[in-house]
Structure formats: structure tokens, C-alpha cells
C-alpha positions as CSV (number, residue, x, y, z in Angstrom):
1,M,83.1,-214.2,39.3
2,T,80.3,-212.9,41.5
3,V,80.7,-209.3,42.7
4,P,79.9,-209.0,46.4
5,Q,77.4,-206.4,47.5
6,I,79.7,-205.0,50.3
7,S,83.4,-204.8,50.6
8,V,84.3,-204.6,54.3
9,L,87.7,-202.9,54.9
10,M,89.7,-203.4,58.1
11,S,93.4,-202.8,58.9
12,V,95.0,-204.3,62.0
13,C,98.5,-204.1,63.6
14,N,99.3,-206.1,66.7
15,G,95.6,-206.4,67.5
16,Q,95.6,-209.9,69.1
17,R,93.6,-208.7,72.2
18,Y,90.5,-207.7,70.3
19,V,90.7,-208.7,66.7
20,R,88.9,-212.0,67.1
21,H,85.8,-210.1,68.5
22,A,85.9,-207.7,65.5
23,V,86.3,-210.4,62.9
24,E,83.6,-212.6,64.3
25,S,81.1,-209.7,64.6
26,I,81.5,-209.3,60.8
27,L,81.3,-213.0,59.9
28,V,77.9,-213.3,61.8
29,Q,76.2,-210.4,60.0
30,S,72.6,-211.1,59.0
31,L,73.4,-209.8,55.5
32,R,76.0,-212.3,54.3
33,D,76.8,-211.0,50.8
34,F,80.2,-209.4,51.4
35,E,84.0,-209.7,51.0
36,F,86.0,-209.0,54.1
37,I,89.3,-207.4,53.2
38,I,91.7,-207.6,56.2
39,V,95.1,-205.8,55.9
40,D,97.6,-207.1,58.4
41,D,99.9,-204.1,58.7
42,G,103.1,-205.9,59.8
43,S,101.8,-207.4,63.0
44,T,104.5,-209.0,65.2
45,D,102.2,-210.5,67.9
46,G,99.6,-213.3,67.6
47,T,97.4,-211.4,65.1
48,P,98.5,-213.5,62.0
49,T,97.9,-216.7,63.9
50,I,94.4,-215.6,64.8
51,L,93.6,-214.6,61.3
52,D,95.0,-217.9,60.0
53,S,92.4,-219.7,62.1
54,Y,89.5,-218.6,59.9
55,D,88.4,-220.7,57.0
56,D,85.9,-218.4,55.3
57,S,85.9,-217.7,51.6
58,R,84.7,-214.2,52.1
59,I,88.0,-213.2,53.8
60,V,90.6,-211.6,51.6
61,R,94.0,-211.3,53.4
62,I,96.7,-208.8,52.7
63,R,100.0,-209.0,54.6
64,N,102.3,-205.9,54.7
65,K,105.9,-207.0,55.1
66,E,106.5,-203.9,57.2
67,N,104.2,-201.5,59.0
68,L,102.8,-198.9,56.5
69,G,100.4,-197.2,58.8
70,L,96.6,-197.0,58.8
71,T,96.2,-194.6,55.9
72,R,98.3,-196.5,53.3
73,S,96.9,-199.9,54.5
74,L,93.3,-198.7,54.0
75,N,94.2,-197.5,50.5
76,K,95.7,-200.9,49.6
77,G,92.4,-202.5,50.7
78,L,90.3,-199.9,48.8
79,A,92.2,-200.7,45.6
80,L,91.1,-204.3,45.8
81,A,87.5,-203.7,46.8
82,Q,84.8,-204.9,44.4
83,G,81.6,-204.3,46.3
84,E,78.9,-201.8,45.5
85,F,79.3,-200.5,49.1
86,I,82.5,-200.0,51.2
87,A,82.0,-200.7,54.9
88,R,84.7,-199.7,57.4
89,M,85.5,-201.7,60.4
90,D,88.2,-201.3,63.1
91,A,90.1,-204.2,64.7
92,D,89.1,-203.4,68.2
93,D,85.4,-202.6,67.7
94,I,82.3,-204.8,67.5
95,A,79.6,-204.5,64.7
96,L,76.1,-205.5,65.8
97,P,74.6,-208.3,63.7
98,N,72.1,-206.1,61.8
99,R,74.6,-203.4,60.9
100,F,74.9,-204.2,57.2
101,S,71.3,-205.0,56.6
102,E,70.2,-201.7,58.2
103,Q,72.6,-199.7,56.3
104,V,72.0,-201.3,52.9
105,A,68.2,-201.0,53.3
106,F,68.6,-197.3,54.0
107,L,70.9,-196.7,51.1
108,G,68.5,-198.6,48.8
109,H,65.7,-196.3,49.9
110,W,67.7,-193.1,49.6
111,P,69.8,-193.3,46.4
112,D,70.9,-189.6,46.8
113,V,72.8,-190.5,50.0
114,G,76.3,-191.6,49.3
115,I,77.8,-191.9,52.8
116,L,76.0,-193.3,55.8
117,G,77.1,-193.8,59.4
118,S,75.3,-194.5,62.7
119,A,75.2,-193.8,66.4
120,Y,77.5,-196.0,68.4
121,E,77.9,-197.4,71.9
122,I,81.1,-196.6,73.7
123,I,82.8,-199.5,75.5
124,D,85.9,-199.7,77.6
125,E,88.8,-202.2,77.3
126,Q,86.8,-204.8,79.1
127,G,83.8,-204.4,76.9
128,R,81.7,-202.6,79.6
129,S,79.3,-200.0,78.2
130,L,80.1,-196.3,78.8
131,G,77.0,-195.0,77.1
132,C,75.8,-194.3,73.6
133,H,76.9,-191.5,71.4
134,P,74.4,-190.0,68.9
135,M,75.6,-188.4,65.6
136,P,74.2,-185.6,63.5
137,R,71.4,-187.3,61.5
138,N,70.5,-185.5,58.3
139,D,72.6,-183.9,55.6
140,L,72.0,-180.4,56.9
141,E,73.3,-181.2,60.4
142,I,76.2,-183.3,59.0
143,R,77.4,-180.5,56.7
144,W,77.3,-178.0,59.6
145,T,79.1,-180.4,62.0
146,C,81.8,-181.0,59.4
147,F,83.0,-177.4,59.7
148,L,84.4,-178.0,63.2
149,E,84.4,-181.8,63.8
150,N,84.1,-185.2,62.3
151,P,80.4,-185.9,61.4
152,F,80.9,-189.7,61.1
153,A,82.4,-192.3,63.4
154,H,84.9,-194.1,61.2
155,P,84.0,-197.7,62.0
156,T,80.3,-197.1,61.4
157,V,80.6,-195.7,57.8
158,M,79.2,-197.4,54.7
159,I,79.9,-195.5,51.4
160,R,78.9,-196.1,47.8
161,Q,82.0,-197.2,45.9
162,N,80.9,-195.2,42.8
163,V,81.1,-192.0,44.8
164,L,84.8,-192.6,45.4
165,A,85.5,-193.9,42.0
166,R,83.9,-191.2,39.9
167,N,85.5,-188.5,42.0
168,G,88.9,-190.1,42.3
169,L,88.7,-190.2,46.1
170,N,90.6,-192.2,48.6
171,Y,92.5,-191.6,51.9
172,D,95.0,-188.8,51.6
173,E,98.4,-190.4,52.6
174,R,99.7,-187.1,53.9
175,F,97.4,-187.6,56.9
176,Q,98.5,-190.3,59.4
177,T,95.7,-189.3,61.7
178,A,92.2,-187.8,61.0
179,Q,92.4,-189.3,57.6
180,D,88.8,-190.3,57.8
181,Y,87.6,-186.7,58.6
182,H,89.6,-185.4,55.6
183,L,88.0,-188.0,53.3
184,W,84.5,-187.4,54.5
185,W,84.8,-183.7,54.0
186,R,85.8,-184.3,50.3
187,V,83.1,-186.9,49.9
188,L,80.4,-184.5,51.1
189,R,81.3,-182.1,48.3
190,N,80.1,-184.7,45.9
191,T,77.1,-186.4,47.6
192,R,74.7,-186.3,50.6
193,G,75.3,-187.8,54.0
194,A,73.2,-189.3,56.8
195,N,73.6,-191.1,60.1
196,L,71.2,-193.7,61.4
197,E,69.8,-193.1,64.9
198,K,70.2,-196.7,65.8
199,V,73.4,-197.9,67.5
200,L,75.1,-200.3,65.0
201,V,78.7,-200.5,66.4
202,R,80.2,-200.9,69.8
203,Y,83.2,-198.5,69.7
204,R,86.1,-199.4,72.1
205,L,88.0,-196.7,73.9
206,S,91.6,-197.8,74.3
207,G,94.2,-196.3,76.7
208,G,97.0,-197.0,74.2
209,Q,97.0,-193.7,72.4
210,S,100.1,-191.7,73.0
211,G,100.3,-188.0,73.7
212,T,102.1,-187.3,70.4
213,H,99.5,-189.2,68.4
214,R,96.7,-187.2,70.1
215,D,98.5,-183.9,69.5
216,D,98.9,-184.8,65.8
217,Q,95.3,-185.8,65.5
218,L,94.1,-182.5,67.0
219,T,96.4,-180.5,64.7
220,N,95.1,-182.3,61.7
221,H,91.5,-181.7,62.8
222,D,92.2,-178.0,63.0
223,R,93.7,-178.0,59.5
224,I,90.8,-179.9,58.0
225,S,88.2,-177.7,59.7
226,W,89.9,-174.6,58.4
227,A,90.0,-176.0,54.9
228,A,86.3,-177.0,55.1
229,I,85.3,-173.6,56.3
230,R,87.2,-171.7,53.6
231,K,85.8,-173.9,50.9
232,G,82.2,-174.1,52.3
233,L,82.0,-170.5,53.5
234,P,84.2,-168.5,51.1
235,G,82.9,-165.1,52.2
236,L,83.9,-165.6,55.8
237,D,87.1,-163.9,57.1
238,I,88.6,-166.4,59.5
239,E,92.1,-167.4,60.5
240,G,93.4,-170.8,61.6
241,E,93.8,-169.7,65.2
242,D,90.1,-168.7,65.2
243,V,89.2,-172.2,63.9
244,A,91.2,-173.9,66.6
245,C,89.5,-171.8,69.3
246,L,86.0,-172.4,67.8
247,R,86.7,-176.2,67.9
248,K,87.8,-176.0,71.5
249,L,84.7,-174.1,72.5
250,F,81.9,-175.6,70.4
251,A,83.3,-179.1,69.5
252,M,85.3,-180.1,72.5
253,G,83.7,-178.0,75.3
254,D,87.2,-176.8,76.4
255,E,86.5,-173.3,77.5
256,E,89.4,-173.1,79.9
257,T,92.1,-173.0,77.3
258,S,94.0,-169.8,77.1
259,G,92.6,-167.7,74.2
260,V,89.2,-169.3,74.5
261,R,88.0,-168.3,77.9
262,E,88.6,-164.6,77.4
263,R,87.1,-164.5,73.9
264,R,84.0,-166.6,74.3
265,I,81.6,-163.8,73.3
266,V,83.7,-162.9,70.3
267,L,83.9,-166.5,69.3
268,A,80.2,-167.0,69.7
269,N,79.6,-164.1,67.3
270,L,82.0,-165.6,64.8
271,Y,80.2,-168.9,65.1
272,L,76.9,-167.1,64.3
273,D,78.6,-165.4,61.3
274,M,79.4,-168.9,60.1
275,L,75.8,-170.0,60.7
276,Q,74.4,-167.1,58.7
277,Q,76.6,-167.8,55.6
278,F,75.7,-171.5,55.9
279,V,71.9,-171.1,56.1
280,D,71.9,-168.5,53.3
281,Q,72.7,-171.5,51.0
282,Y,69.4,-173.1,51.8
283,E,65.7,-172.4,51.3
284,N,64.1,-171.2,54.6
285,T,62.1,-174.3,55.4
286,A,60.7,-175.5,58.7
287,E,63.7,-177.9,58.9
288,L,66.1,-175.0,58.6
289,K,64.3,-172.9,61.2
290,K,64.4,-175.8,63.6
291,F,68.1,-176.2,62.9
292,K,68.8,-172.5,63.5
293,R,67.0,-172.7,66.9
294,Q,69.1,-175.7,67.9
295,V,72.3,-173.9,67.1
296,A,71.2,-170.8,68.9
297,V,70.4,-172.8,72.0
298,K,73.8,-174.5,71.9
299,V,75.5,-171.1,71.7
300,A,73.5,-169.7,74.6
301,R,74.2,-172.7,76.8
302,T,77.9,-172.7,75.9
303,V,78.8,-169.0,76.4
304,L,76.1,-167.1,78.3
305,H,77.1,-167.9,81.8
306,R,78.9,-166.0,84.6
307,P,81.1,-164.2,84.8
308,L,79.5,-162.3,81.9
309,Q,81.7,-160.7,79.3
310,K,81.4,-157.5,77.4
311,G,78.9,-157.8,74.6
312,W,76.8,-160.5,76.1
313,G,73.6,-158.4,75.8
314,A,74.1,-157.8,72.1
315,L,74.8,-161.5,71.6
316,L,71.6,-162.5,73.5
317,R,69.6,-160.2,71.3
318,R,71.2,-161.8,68.2
319,L,70.4,-165.3,69.5
320,S,66.8,-164.2,70.3
321,G,66.4,-163.4,66.6
322,L,67.1,-167.1,65.8
323,A,65.2,-168.5,68.7
324,P,62.8,-166.0,70.3
325,A,62.3,-168.1,73.5
326,I,66.0,-167.9,74.4
327,L,65.7,-164.6,76.2
328,F,62.9,-165.9,78.5
329,L,64.7,-169.3,79.0
330,H,68.0,-167.6,79.7
331,L,66.5,-165.2,82.3
332,F,64.5,-168.0,83.9
333,G,67.6,-170.1,84.1
334,W,69.4,-167.4,85.9
335,A,66.6,-167.0,88.4
336,R,66.7,-170.7,89.1
337,R,70.5,-170.8,89.5
338,R,70.4,-167.9,91.9
339,G,67.7,-169.5,94.0
340,P,65.1,-167.8,96.3
341,R,65.9,-164.4,97.5
342,Q,67.4,-164.4,101.0
343,P,65.7,-162.1,103.7
344,D,67.4,-158.7,104.2
345,S,69.4,-159.0,107.4
346,T,68.6,-155.3,108.2
347,A,64.8,-155.6,107.9
348,G,62.9,-154.5,111.0
349,E,65.8,-152.5,112.4
350,S,65.0,-148.9,113.6
């Protein structure tokens, strides 16, 4: 039996509205050497009928008698996968025709990279473009990003199967949400990562996510971030509440949350403490210097605005040590925001 180069893994539950678009975007890939493992997770709508309509030997169908959830369904598919690479796909997204060829070519050129994603285009429920979303590109940026947020978009990922196999890795079934973030964090402890700058997937935003699901996802992201920081930066004294606040401020841009707004200077200093421990693990190359400047600029733009809080001057000096131009740019930015000086209304009076 011929082993496919890629095992494409997709789970679907009641996805009749979009699943045909997703399936056909895989079947028309320019690189055709793959198996397409589709787990029907107990669908009760027209999804099974749609899947039955395809007569393609590359499709491997699994039918769950009852709904098991995304995490367990993906693990069922992983257990069957035979390909050298595992490519994820979601049932409401669209892969561009060159996705597999681009990713396989990159992984062939960079054998030390074990997990690869890409930028993606965001679309709405009608397929209209809402813009493109870049992702951290190199291993350094990806590892830093992983401390506070997911560094890969799930349906863009291609991963070497031997990285999973030799390290005993799969999706942790304790996580019904953010299971991908948890897996990527563990994968990155065993291999290098990258994201292609090119958009390779059209990622659909759906309005069907419940508030409970969203809350559970955010809670799991906080838990995973805290675990990643404690493992990756063992010398840092940080509590789970601090991690949640850091994520709101620097990952989600949500400064108005109680406990974040009043502490933004304190949180910025904690973020820079993280940065210092992180960069100490690397040789001080030109790439690292550029990275530190980028982080410093992000911190300045995020927290150094009015009303200013106690300690802002010390923070600005600390940032200037990472990016010397920040002091000038910050003061220049203030001057521009304040506008031209207005004439003194008392001038000329006797």
C-alpha cells in the first residue's frame, strides 16, 4: 500500500452550510498526494449526505455514532493518519489551491522546522473578505508569542508526523477548547516552528459561538499561557492573575478591563521582565536586537498614553535601553497629538 505524503485531518459536526466548500478546496489542491481523513462527529443535518456525494479514493470517512467533540474526533483521525505530514483543516474554511505545495516545499527546505502555519484571510459567513491576518514568522517570534497567545492558526498548520510520534503527542482531551494552542506549546518544546508570510487559507468567522464556549476558551488560553511561561521562563515570579491581565493588555488589546487599566505600567514592566529572561536564552544577534526593538515599540504604543500613570518615566527609560529611538519618537508623537500651540488669550493686554 502506498503511503501518502500528507494526511489531511478534518472534523465536522452539522456543517452542511460550508462543508462542501471546505472539502472541494482540499480535493483541488495542486499537490495531490494525500489522504483526506474526515471525521463526521455525529452530524444530524445534511452533512453525511454531502460527504456521501464524493467518490474520491483519497477520502477516508469516520462516522461517530454520537458527538464526541472536536478534541476526541481529531485524535481518532490522528490515530489513522499515515502521511509524512499532518495538515489540519476546518469544515467552514477554504484552503487556497497551492497551500500544500507551498508548505511541503518549505518543510523540505528547512528540515529542522517541525510545525508550519501561514497567514490567513478572514472572511464572513457570506465569504466576503474582512482583511488578512499576519502571523509571527520565525521561530524566535513564535516562541515569544506562545507565552501569551496562540502562534498558529489551527486550519493553516502542517506538522511532521514524526515529531508527534517520537514525543507521544496528540490533542489533550481535557481541553474541549484551545486544544490546538495546548498542543502547539508542547510541540515547540521538541522542534522549531515557522509561519509562511503568504495567505494560504480563508478563515471564516462564524456568529455561532456561544458565550459559554467563548468564556471556556479564554479560561483555557489563560491556563496554557501560565503553564508555558512557568516552563519557558522558570526564573520569573508570576501568578495566574498576572498572566490573564498580560494577555488582555498585550494579546487582546483590552485595557479597559478592571485590574488592567490601573496596572498598565506595572504590567508593562512585568512584560519586559519576561522579555529579559527570554532573550537571555539566545545569542545577541542582529535578529535578536531587531526583535527586542519591536517588542519595546509595542510596549510603548500599548501603555505610554494619557492619562500617564506613576512610573511612566522609569518605564520609558527602560524601553529606551532596548530601542534608543523610542524616547524621541514618543515625545514627537506627543507633540503631534497635542497640535500647534494656541495663542495666549492674554497677550497684548496692559
